[in-house]
N, C-alpha and C positions, 0 to 999 in steps of 0.2 A: 771708885774702887776698880782696880785692875782685875780682869777676868782671863782665865786660860783660853777663852775663845779667841783672844788676840793671836794665839799661836796657830790656830787651825789653818789659815791660808799658807803658813810657812812650813808646816810639818810635812807637806808633800813635795816640797821643793828639792831639787837635786843640788849637789855640790856640798862643799864643806863650809859650814858657817855656824855661828852661835849668836844668840841675841838675848838681851835682857831688857825688859821694860820695868821701870821703877817709878813709883808715885808715892812719896812719903815712905812709910814702912812697908808698903805692898810691893812685891816683886813677882814677876812672871818670867820664866826662863826657858830657853830651848838650847840644848847642846852647850850649856854654860861651862861644863868641865872638859870639853873637847879641846885638845891641843891643836892649834892652828899655826901655820906659817903666816907671818904678817905680810900683807899685800895691799897696796893702795889705801893705806889708812888715811890719806888726805881726804878721801871721800867723807869720812866722819866729820871733818871740820867744815866741808862744803855743806853737808846736810845740816849741821848745827847752824851755820849762817843762814841757810834757807829757812829753817824753822823760826829763827829769830826774826827774819824778814816777814814771815807769815804773821807772827804775833804783833809786829810793828805796823802791819797793814801795807808794807811796801811791795809784797808779792802775794799773789792769790794761789793757793795750792792747786786750784783747778786749771790754772794756765800752764801751757806747755812752753818750754824754752829749749831750743835746739842749739847745742854747742857749735861754735864756729872753730876753725883751725886756730884762731888767735886766743881762744879760751883754754887751749890744751897745751901741756908741756910734757916733754918726754920723761919717763920714769928713770930714776937712778937705781932703784932696787936695793938701796943701801940697807933697808930694814931687814931684808932676807938674810943678811950676814950677821945680824945681832942674835945673841942667844941669851 
């Protein structure tokens, strides 16, 4: 069962963000109704792929990976123009 203690490390962070943890019918949220400008949403899919790799045993969440220049692409910022 999800507990609001998940939010404690996040509540003191600076910047504009919102987060929702869901497990079945249980939901814990922080700033869930805050309007935000979309930025770098590709990170969500990278995070999803990483979590899947953790579950599949292909990556260890305790290992560190440093991005190389070849791992990065320039941002087009197109999502900031969508309303």
